[in-house]
C-alpha positions as CSV (number, residue, x, y, z in Angstrom):
1,M,-0.6,-24.8,-27.5
2,Q,0.2,-21.9,-25.2
3,K,3.3,-19.7,-26.0
4,V,5.6,-18.9,-23.1
5,A,8.4,-16.3,-23.1
6,I,11.3,-17.7,-21.1
7,S,14.0,-15.4,-19.8
8,L,17.1,-17.4,-18.9
9,G,18.2,-15.5,-15.9
10,D,21.8,-14.8,-14.9
11,F,24.2,-16.6,-17.3
12,N,26.8,-17.1,-14.6
13,G,24.2,-19.3,-12.8
14,V,22.1,-22.4,-13.5
15,G,19.5,-20.8,-15.7
16,P,20.9,-21.7,-19.2
17,E,21.6,-25.3,-18.0
18,I,18.0,-25.7,-16.7
19,A,16.5,-24.4,-19.9
20,L,18.6,-26.6,-22.2
21,K,18.1,-29.7,-20.1
22,S,14.3,-29.3,-19.8
23,H,13.5,-28.3,-23.4
24,E,12.5,-31.7,-24.7
25,K,10.1,-32.1,-21.8
26,I,8.5,-28.7,-21.7
27,K,8.0,-28.4,-25.5
28,K,5.4,-31.1,-25.1
29,W,3.4,-28.9,-22.8
30,V,3.9,-25.3,-24.2
31,K,5.6,-23.6,-27.1
32,P,8.7,-21.9,-25.5
33,L,10.2,-18.8,-26.9
34,Y,13.6,-18.3,-25.3
35,V,14.6,-14.7,-24.8
36,T,18.4,-14.5,-25.2
37,N,20.7,-14.6,-28.2
38,K,22.4,-17.3,-30.2
39,K,25.9,-16.1,-29.3
40,M,25.4,-16.2,-25.5
41,L,23.5,-19.4,-25.6
42,T,26.2,-21.1,-27.7
43,K,28.8,-20.0,-25.1
44,A,26.7,-21.5,-22.3
45,A,26.0,-24.7,-24.3
46,N,29.7,-25.1,-25.0
47,L,30.6,-24.7,-21.3
48,L,28.0,-27.3,-20.4
49,N,28.9,-29.6,-23.4
50,I,25.2,-29.7,-24.3
51,K,24.0,-29.4,-27.8
52,I,21.4,-26.7,-28.5
53,P,18.2,-28.4,-29.8
54,A,17.4,-27.7,-33.4
55,D,13.9,-26.4,-32.4
56,F,15.2,-24.1,-29.6
57,E,13.4,-21.0,-30.8
58,I,15.2,-17.8,-29.7
59,V,14.0,-14.2,-29.5
60,E,17.2,-12.3,-30.0
61,I,18.3,-9.4,-27.8
62,D,21.7,-7.6,-27.7
63,G,24.4,-8.9,-25.3
64,D,27.9,-10.4,-25.5
65,F,30.2,-11.0,-22.5
66,E,32.3,-13.7,-21.0
67,I,30.5,-16.2,-18.9
68,K,32.1,-16.5,-15.5
69,P,30.4,-19.4,-13.6
70,G,29.5,-18.5,-10.1
71,V,30.6,-14.9,-10.3
72,V,28.5,-11.8,-9.5
73,D,29.0,-9.7,-12.6
74,K,27.3,-6.5,-13.8
75,E,27.3,-7.7,-17.5
76,A,25.5,-10.8,-16.6
77,G,23.1,-8.8,-14.4
78,K,22.3,-6.3,-17.2
79,F,21.7,-9.2,-19.7
80,S,19.3,-11.0,-17.3
81,F,17.4,-7.7,-16.8
82,E,17.2,-7.1,-20.6
83,M,15.9,-10.6,-21.2
84,F,13.2,-10.1,-18.7
85,K,12.2,-6.7,-20.1
86,K,11.9,-8.3,-23.6
87,A,9.7,-11.1,-22.2
88,I,7.4,-8.5,-20.7
89,E,7.2,-6.7,-24.0
90,L,6.2,-9.9,-25.8
91,A,3.5,-10.5,-23.2
92,K,2.2,-6.9,-23.5
93,E,2.0,-7.3,-27.3
94,K,0.1,-10.6,-26.9
95,K,2.8,-12.5,-28.7
96,V,3.0,-14.9,-25.7
97,D,0.4,-16.1,-23.2
98,A,2.7,-16.0,-20.2
99,I,6.3,-15.5,-18.9
100,T,8.5,-17.9,-17.1
101,T,11.7,-16.6,-15.5
102,L,14.9,-18.4,-14.5
103,P,16.8,-17.0,-11.5
104,I,18.5,-13.6,-11.5
105,H,21.1,-12.4,-9.0
106,K,20.0,-9.3,-7.1
107,E,23.6,-8.1,-6.4
108,A,24.4,-8.4,-10.1
109,W,21.4,-6.2,-10.9
110,S,22.8,-3.7,-8.3
111,K,26.2,-3.8,-9.9
112,A,24.6,-3.0,-13.3
113,S,22.9,0.0,-11.7
114,I,19.4,-1.5,-12.1
115,K,17.1,0.1,-9.5
116,Y,14.9,-3.0,-8.9
117,K,15.6,-5.8,-6.4
118,G,13.8,-8.5,-8.3
119,H,11.3,-9.6,-11.0
120,T,8.2,-8.7,-8.9
121,E,9.3,-5.1,-8.4
122,V,9.8,-4.7,-12.1
123,L,6.3,-6.0,-12.9
124,R,4.8,-3.7,-10.2
125,D,6.4,-0.7,-11.8
126,E,5.8,-1.7,-15.4
127,F,2.0,-2.2,-14.9
128,K,1.4,0.2,-12.0
129,K,-0.3,-2.6,-10.1
130,D,0.3,-4.0,-6.6
131,A,1.8,-7.3,-7.8
132,I,1.6,-10.0,-5.2
133,M,4.4,-12.6,-4.8
134,M,3.2,-16.1,-4.1
135,L,5.4,-19.1,-3.8
136,G,4.7,-22.8,-3.3
137,C,3.4,-25.9,-4.9
138,E,0.1,-27.9,-4.9
139,K,0.6,-28.9,-1.3
140,M,1.3,-25.4,0.1
141,Y,1.2,-21.8,-1.2
142,V,2.5,-18.8,0.7
143,A,1.8,-15.2,-0.3
144,L,4.1,-12.5,1.0
145,F,2.5,-9.3,2.4
146,S,5.9,-7.7,2.4
147,E,8.8,-8.9,0.4
148,H,12.4,-7.6,-0.1
149,I,12.5,-5.0,2.6
150,P,14.5,-4.8,5.9
151,L,12.8,-6.6,8.7
152,K,12.7,-3.4,10.8
153,E,10.4,-1.8,8.3
154,V,7.8,-4.5,8.3
155,P,5.7,-3.4,11.3
156,N,5.2,0.0,9.8
157,L,3.5,-1.7,6.8
158,V,1.2,-3.9,8.8
159,K,-1.8,-1.6,8.8
160,K,-5.5,-2.5,8.4
161,E,-6.2,-0.8,5.1
162,R,-3.1,-2.1,3.5
163,L,-4.0,-5.6,4.7
164,I,-7.5,-5.4,3.5
165,K,-6.4,-4.4,0.0
166,F,-3.9,-7.2,-0.1
167,F,-6.4,-9.8,1.0
168,I,-9.0,-8.8,-1.6
169,N,-6.4,-8.7,-4.4
170,F,-5.0,-12.1,-3.4
171,Y,-8.4,-13.7,-3.3
172,N,-9.5,-12.2,-6.6
173,S,-6.3,-13.4,-8.2
174,T,-6.5,-17.0,-7.0
175,K,-10.1,-17.7,-5.7
176,F,-8.4,-19.8,-3.0
177,K,-10.5,-20.6,0.1
178,N,-9.6,-21.1,3.7
179,I,-6.6,-18.8,3.6
180,K,-4.6,-18.7,6.8
181,V,-3.2,-15.3,7.8
182,L,-0.1,-15.4,10.0
183,G,0.5,-13.1,12.9
184,L,3.4,-10.7,12.9
185,N,4.7,-11.4,16.4
186,P,5.8,-14.5,18.3
187,H,2.7,-16.4,19.4
188,A,0.6,-14.0,17.2
189,G,1.1,-11.4,19.9
190,D,-0.1,-13.6,22.8
191,G,-3.1,-11.4,23.4
192,G,-1.1,-8.2,23.1
193,V,1.7,-9.2,25.5
194,L,4.2,-9.7,22.7
195,G,2.9,-7.0,20.3
196,D,-0.5,-5.6,19.4
197,E,-0.4,-5.5,15.6
198,E,-2.6,-8.6,15.6
199,I,-5.3,-6.9,17.7
200,K,-5.1,-3.5,16.2
201,E,-4.5,-4.3,12.5
202,I,-4.6,-7.9,11.4
203,I,-7.8,-9.1,13.1
204,P,-9.9,-6.1,12.0
205,A,-8.5,-6.5,8.4
206,I,-9.5,-10.2,8.3
207,K,-13.0,-9.4,9.5
208,E,-13.4,-6.5,7.1
209,A,-12.1,-8.5,4.1
210,N,-14.5,-11.3,4.8
211,K,-17.3,-8.8,5.1
212,I,-16.5,-7.3,1.8
213,L,-16.4,-10.7,0.1
214,N,-19.5,-11.7,2.0
215,K,-18.0,-15.1,2.9
216,E,-15.5,-16.5,5.3
217,I,-12.2,-16.8,3.3
218,F,-9.6,-15.5,5.6
219,F,-8.8,-16.9,9.1
220,G,-6.4,-16.1,11.8
221,P,-4.1,-14.7,12.8
222,F,-2.2,-18.0,13.2
223,V,0.8,-18.5,15.4
224,P,3.7,-18.5,12.9
225,D,5.8,-21.2,14.6
226,T,3.1,-23.9,14.4
227,A,1.1,-22.9,11.4
228,F,3.2,-24.8,8.9
229,T,2.7,-28.2,10.6
230,Q,-0.2,-28.6,8.2
231,N,-0.4,-27.8,4.5
232,G,-2.6,-25.1,3.1
233,I,-2.7,-21.5,1.8
234,F,-0.9,-18.9,3.9
235,I,-0.3,-15.2,3.9
236,A,2.9,-14.3,5.7
237,M,3.7,-10.9,7.0
238,Y,7.3,-10.9,5.9
239,H,9.7,-12.7,3.6
240,D,11.5,-15.3,5.8
241,Q,8.4,-15.9,8.0
242,G,6.8,-17.6,5.0
243,L,9.6,-18.8,2.9
244,A,11.8,-20.4,5.5
245,P,9.3,-23.2,6.3
246,L,8.1,-23.5,2.7
247,K,11.6,-24.1,1.4
248,A,12.4,-26.4,4.2
249,L,9.5,-28.6,3.2
250,Y,9.2,-28.2,-0.6
251,F,12.3,-26.5,-1.9
252,E,12.8,-28.5,-5.1
253,E,9.2,-28.4,-6.3
254,S,8.1,-24.9,-5.3
255,I,7.5,-22.1,-7.8
256,N,7.1,-18.3,-7.7
257,V,4.0,-16.7,-9.2
258,S,3.3,-13.0,-9.7
259,L,-0.4,-12.3,-9.1
260,N,-2.7,-9.3,-9.5
261,L,-1.3,-8.4,-12.9
262,P,-2.7,-8.2,-16.4
263,I,-0.1,-10.9,-17.5
264,L,0.9,-14.2,-15.9
265,R,4.4,-14.7,-14.8
266,T,5.8,-17.8,-13.1
267,S,9.3,-18.6,-12.0
268,V,11.5,-21.1,-10.3
269,D,11.6,-20.7,-6.5
270,H,15.4,-20.9,-6.2
271,G,18.4,-18.7,-6.8
272,T,21.2,-18.7,-9.3
273,A,23.0,-21.6,-7.4
274,F,26.4,-20.2,-8.3
275,D,28.0,-23.0,-6.3
276,I,26.9,-25.6,-8.9
277,A,26.8,-23.4,-12.0
278,Y,27.9,-25.3,-15.1
279,K,28.5,-28.5,-13.2
280,K,25.5,-30.1,-15.0
281,I,23.8,-31.1,-11.7
282,A,21.1,-28.4,-11.5
283,K,17.7,-29.8,-10.8
284,T,14.8,-28.9,-13.1
285,K,11.6,-29.8,-11.0
286,S,10.8,-26.2,-10.0
287,Y,11.1,-24.9,-13.5
288,E,8.9,-27.7,-14.9
289,N,6.3,-26.9,-12.2
290,A,6.4,-23.2,-13.1
291,I,5.5,-24.2,-16.7
292,K,2.8,-26.6,-15.5
293,Y,1.2,-23.8,-13.4
294,I,0.6,-21.8,-16.6
295,L,-1.3,-24.8,-18.2
296,N,-3.9,-24.6,-15.4
297,L,-4.5,-20.8,-15.8
298,T,-4.2,-19.8,-19.4
């Protein structure tokens, strides 16, 4: 049975609830090792009025603070970061086969003076690799060419050589076929009338990547506002271009996967849900699917 390190995310959010509620189900699929500590987990369980399962195996890290449901807090941010770092350490040491993460809060990380904006950036720095963020479910996966950056900076990144490298890394990490590349501009530039990145950068990159692979894998650029009327595998040029339609269609079942790394990391595709923290109504489907993805790849 595969071993999976699970970091519980921001304790002011829904992470602990999801982990506790799902334990009986996921332990049938993998052997979970929960990176947290008994003191904090007990606090969360008491707030939720949920009993900690006897076989809830904990990898202890330091941390002790007051849980404040729905509050952005630097202590909670620091603890979520330390849990994730420990999970990475376990994976590096081959003590687990994969990592699954529950949601962190980016502002809480900032308050804790953590320089990273999210999990993927940590992995990219930790392994000195161009980690790729892919989100979705069996019906639809979306890879993000650019992630957590201001929209005004995206066009400067959409360059042929960067795109080629991204395309090749994405294919090698997934072996997906028939990958649809979205245009950057409305109507995919409309022949250059609404922007020329498609003509100058994206189309040449698609052709060159297919030539390198010696097969037709990448197609496009597709018009962004109609591409998602069908399921498939997509590469979006920027964050909201890909994730707005994906989450509108498959929010509860989508997951987040970090590709192009020496370790496998999966995650839920939702945030800390501060508005429902500790109300015992958090849904677990995304978390369960994140675990199931590991079963197919490890």
